[in-house]
Every structure is written in C-alpha cells, then in structure tokens.
MARMAR-536890 format. One record per residue (C-alpha): x, y, z; residue in three letters. Coordinates in Angstrom, 1 decimal, decimal comma, padded with zeros to 4 digits. Each point is the difference from the previous one (the first is absolute). Layout:
N
@X=X; Y=Y; Z=Z; res=ALA
...
% end
This chain:
143
@X=055,3; Y=132,0; Z=119,6; res=MET
@X=-001,0; Y=003,2; Z=-001,9; res=ARG
@X=001,6; Y=002,3; Z=002,8; res=PHE
@X=003,4; Y=-001,9; Z=-000,5; res=SER
@X=000,0; Y=000,5; Z=-003,7; res=SER
@X=-000,8; Y=003,8; Z=000,2; res=LEU
@X=002,6; Y=000,3; Z=002,8; res=PHE
@X=002,6; Y=-001,9; Z=-002,4; res=LEU
@X=-000,8; Y=002,7; Z=-002,7; res=VAL
@X=000,1; Y=002,7; Z=002,1; res=ALA
@X=003,5; Y=-001,1; Z=001,4; res=LEU
@X=001,5; Y=-000,5; Z=-003,5; res=ALA
@X=-001,3; Y=003,6; Z=-001,0; res=ALA
@X=002,0; Y=001,4; Z=002,8; res=LEU
@X=003,3; Y=-002,2; Z=-000,7; res=ILE
@X=000,2; Y=000,3; Z=-003,9; res=LEU
@X=000,6; Y=003,5; Z=-000,3; res=PRO
@X=002,6; Y=000,0; Z=002,7; res=ALA
@X=001,9; Y=-002,4; Z=-002,2; res=CYS
@X=000,1; Y=002,5; Z=-003,1; res=HIS
@X=002,7; Y=003,0; Z=000,0; res=HIS
@X=-001,5; Y=003,3; Z=-001,0; res=ALA
@X=000,7; Y=001,0; Z=-003,4; res=GLY
@X=001,4; Y=-003,5; Z=-000,9; res=GLY
@X=003,5; Y=001,1; Z=001,2; res=GLU
@X=002,1; Y=-002,6; Z=001,7; res=ALA
@X=001,5; Y=000,7; Z=003,2; res=SER
@X=003,8; Y=-000,3; Z=001,1; res=GLY
@X=002,9; Y=-000,4; Z=-002,3; res=PRO
@X=-000,5; Y=-001,6; Z=-003,4; res=ALA
@X=001,4; Y=-003,7; Z=000,2; res=PRO
@X=003,3; Y=-000,7; Z=-001,5; res=ALA
@X=-000,2; Y=-001,4; Z=-003,8; res=PRO
@X=000,7; Y=-003,6; Z=-000,2; res=VAL
@X=003,0; Y=-000,6; Z=-001,7; res=ILE
@X=000,2; Y=-004,1; Z=001,0; res=GLU
@X=-001,4; Y=-002,7; Z=-001,8; res=GLY
@X=000,1; Y=001,8; Z=-003,1; res=VAL
@X=001,8; Y=-000,7; Z=-003,2; res=GLU
@X=001,5; Y=003,4; Z=-001,0; res=TRP
@X=001,1; Y=000,9; Z=-003,7; res=LYS
@X=003,1; Y=002,1; Z=-000,4; res=LEU
@X=-000,7; Y=002,8; Z=-002,2; res=VAL
@X=002,9; Y=002,5; Z=000,5; res=GLU
@X=003,8; Y=-000,6; Z=001,3; res=LEU
@X=002,2; Y=002,7; Z=001,1; res=ASN
@X=-002,3; Y=002,6; Z=-001,6; res=GLY
@X=-000,3; Y=-001,6; Z=-003,5; res=LYS
@X=-002,6; Y=-002,5; Z=-001,7; res=PRO
@X=000,7; Y=-003,3; Z=001,3; res=ALA
@X=-000,4; Y=-001,9; Z=-003,2; res=GLY
@X=-000,9; Y=-003,8; Z=000,0; res=LYS
@X=001,5; Y=-003,1; Z=000,6; res=GLY
@X=001,3; Y=-002,9; Z=-002,2; res=ALA
@X=-003,6; Y=-001,0; Z=-000,7; res=ASP
@X=-001,4; Y=003,1; Z=-000,5; res=GLY
@X=-001,4; Y=000,4; Z=003,9; res=GLN
@X=000,6; Y=002,5; Z=002,7; res=PRO
@X=002,3; Y=-000,9; Z=002,6; res=ALA
@X=-001,8; Y=-000,6; Z=003,3; res=THR
@X=000,4; Y=000,3; Z=003,5; res=LEU
@X=-002,5; Y=-001,7; Z=002,5; res=THR
@X=000,4; Y=000,3; Z=004,2; res=LEU
@X=-001,6; Y=-003,0; Z=001,4; res=THR
@X=-002,9; Y=000,7; Z=002,4; res=ALA
@X=002,0; Y=-001,5; Z=002,9; res=ALA
@X=002,2; Y=002,6; Z=-000,1; res=GLY
@X=003,4; Y=-001,7; Z=-000,6; res=THR
@X=000,7; Y=-001,0; Z=-003,8; res=ARG
@X=000,4; Y=001,8; Z=-002,8; res=ALA
@X=-000,2; Y=-001,5; Z=-003,7; res=ASN
@X=-000,4; Y=001,2; Z=-003,4; res=GLY
@X=000,9; Y=-000,2; Z=-003,6; res=TYR
@X=003,2; Y=002,2; Z=-001,2; res=ALA
@X=-000,5; Y=000,1; Z=-003,7; res=GLY
@X=001,9; Y=-003,7; Z=-000,5; res=CYS
@X=000,5; Y=-001,6; Z=003,5; res=ASN
@X=-002,2; Y=-000,4; Z=003,0; res=ARG
@X=001,1; Y=001,5; Z=003,1; res=PHE
@X=-000,7; Y=-000,7; Z=003,6; res=PHE
@X=000,9; Y=000,9; Z=003,6; res=GLY
@X=-000,9; Y=001,6; Z=003,1; res=SER
@X=-001,2; Y=003,5; Z=001,0; res=TYR
@X=-000,9; Y=002,2; Z=002,7; res=THR
@X=-003,0; Y=002,6; Z=000,1; res=LEU
@X=-000,6; Y=002,5; Z=002,9; res=THR
@X=-002,4; Y=002,7; Z=-000,4; res=GLY
@X=001,6; Y=001,5; Z=-003,4; res=SER
@X=003,5; Y=-001,4; Z=000,6; res=ALA
@X=000,5; Y=-002,8; Z=-002,6; res=LEU
@X=003,5; Y=-002,3; Z=000,0; res=ARG
@X=000,6; Y=-002,7; Z=-002,0; res=PHE
@X=002,4; Y=-003,1; Z=001,3; res=GLY
@X=002,4; Y=-001,8; Z=-002,1; res=PRO
@X=-001,8; Y=-000,9; Z=-003,5; res=LEU
@X=000,8; Y=-003,5; Z=-001,5; res=GLY
@X=-000,9; Y=-000,2; Z=-003,7; res=MET
@X=-000,3; Y=-002,9; Z=-002,6; res=THR
@X=002,7; Y=-000,1; Z=-002,9; res=ARG
@X=-001,6; Y=-000,1; Z=-003,4; res=MET
@X=001,5; Y=001,4; Z=-002,9; res=ALA
@X=-001,7; Y=002,7; Z=-001,9; res=CYS
@X=000,9; Y=002,7; Z=-002,5; res=SER
@X=-000,8; Y=003,7; Z=000,1; res=GLY
@X=-001,2; Y=000,3; Z=003,4; res=THR
@X=003,1; Y=000,0; Z=001,9; res=GLU
@X=-000,1; Y=003,5; Z=000,7; res=ALA
@X=-003,6; Y=000,0; Z=001,3; res=LEU
@X=000,8; Y=-002,9; Z=002,6; res=GLU
@X=003,2; Y=001,5; Z=001,3; res=THR
@X=-001,6; Y=003,4; Z=000,6; res=ASP
@X=-003,0; Y=-001,5; Z=001,4; res=TYR
@X=001,8; Y=-002,1; Z=002,4; res=VAL
@X=002,2; Y=003,0; Z=001,1; res=LYS
@X=-003,0; Y=002,2; Z=000,5; res=ALA
@X=-001,4; Y=-002,6; Z=002,2; res=LEU
@X=003,1; Y=-000,4; Z=002,1; res=GLU
@X=000,3; Y=003,5; Z=000,2; res=ALA
@X=-003,9; Y=000,8; Z=001,5; res=THR
@X=-000,1; Y=001,1; Z=003,4; res=THR
@X=-003,9; Y=001,6; Z=-000,3; res=GLY
@X=-003,3; Y=-000,4; Z=-002,1; res=GLN
@X=-003,0; Y=001,9; Z=-000,4; res=ARG
@X=-003,0; Y=-001,3; Z=-001,6; res=ALA
@X=-003,1; Y=002,4; Z=-001,3; res=VAL
@X=-003,0; Y=-000,8; Z=-002,1; res=LYS
@X=001,4; Y=-003,6; Z=-001,4; res=GLY
@X=003,3; Y=001,1; Z=-000,4; res=LYS
@X=003,2; Y=-000,9; Z=001,8; res=LEU
@X=003,2; Y=002,0; Z=000,3; res=GLU
@X=003,2; Y=-001,7; Z=001,2; res=LEU
@X=002,4; Y=002,7; Z=001,7; res=LEU
@X=003,7; Y=000,2; Z=000,4; res=ALA
@X=-000,1; Y=003,0; Z=002,5; res=GLY
@X=-002,2; Y=002,5; Z=-001,6; res=THR
@X=000,6; Y=-001,0; Z=-003,5; res=THR
@X=-002,4; Y=-002,1; Z=-001,8; res=VAL
@X=001,9; Y=-003,3; Z=-001,6; res=VAL
@X=-002,8; Y=-001,8; Z=-001,1; res=ALA
@X=-003,9; Y=000,5; Z=-000,6; res=ARG
@X=-002,4; Y=-002,7; Z=-000,5; res=PHE
@X=-003,7; Y=-000,5; Z=-000,9; res=THR
@X=-002,5; Y=-002,7; Z=001,4; res=ARG
% end
C-alpha cells in the first residue's frame, strides 16, 4: 500500500509540471471575444454620443447565444429580428419593432435602426463592441 501511494505522488510530480505553460503564456491564438448572450449598451452612434432613450436608459442590443435572434431597445420601442455572425462578418435580417409613441427619441431610434441595417461586420475588444458598415464604425457599445 505504501509503495502505491509513493508511486502516485511521483507520477503526479511528473505530470503536473507538463500541464503548466512556461511563463504563464497561452499557446495558440487568443479566443475570439464572446459577443453573443450579452446585453450591449449603445454609447456612440455614427461618431457622436448616442444619448438616452425616452426613459433615460441607453439603447441596447442582444445577440442571442443560440446565434439566430437579435433584440434590444431602440430608445422608445423594442426591436427584434434575425442575424448571422460568421467570424467578424455580421448582418442583421429584417427587423420588427413595437409601435409605442415617444417624444424626443425619434432621431435616436431612426439612426440606430439604420445603423443596424447597414452593419456588415463587427469587432469586439476589451468589453466593447463596434458595428461596422464596411470599414466605418456606425455604432459602439459597452457591456
């Protein structure tokens, strides 16, 4: 029994160092940032501060973790629709929207939906998400 215990300890001493990377560096490319399953808050739209919606809340965007449905708050109304994400390419399908009346948020809502419809790509870095139309950033978000 004592021999078995010593053997297991010696085996563990050999295996554990092999599981640790020298210098703490990860091997291979860094994993892509997760953008799905997160509620993103709109902070910039077409190069300008986005402002707040009718209830003082920022517009939002959520891409479902299942990878097919997008939804969010556009400043007055809620929107919903489909999306496709392939690598850095991102496109939104037709978007539907509730039809509540609000005053003072029409420009935010209209510009935000136009930015979503123009989106062809995305990039996510350090807790921020940018939607791109070609190479132009049309919307910036934070978590």
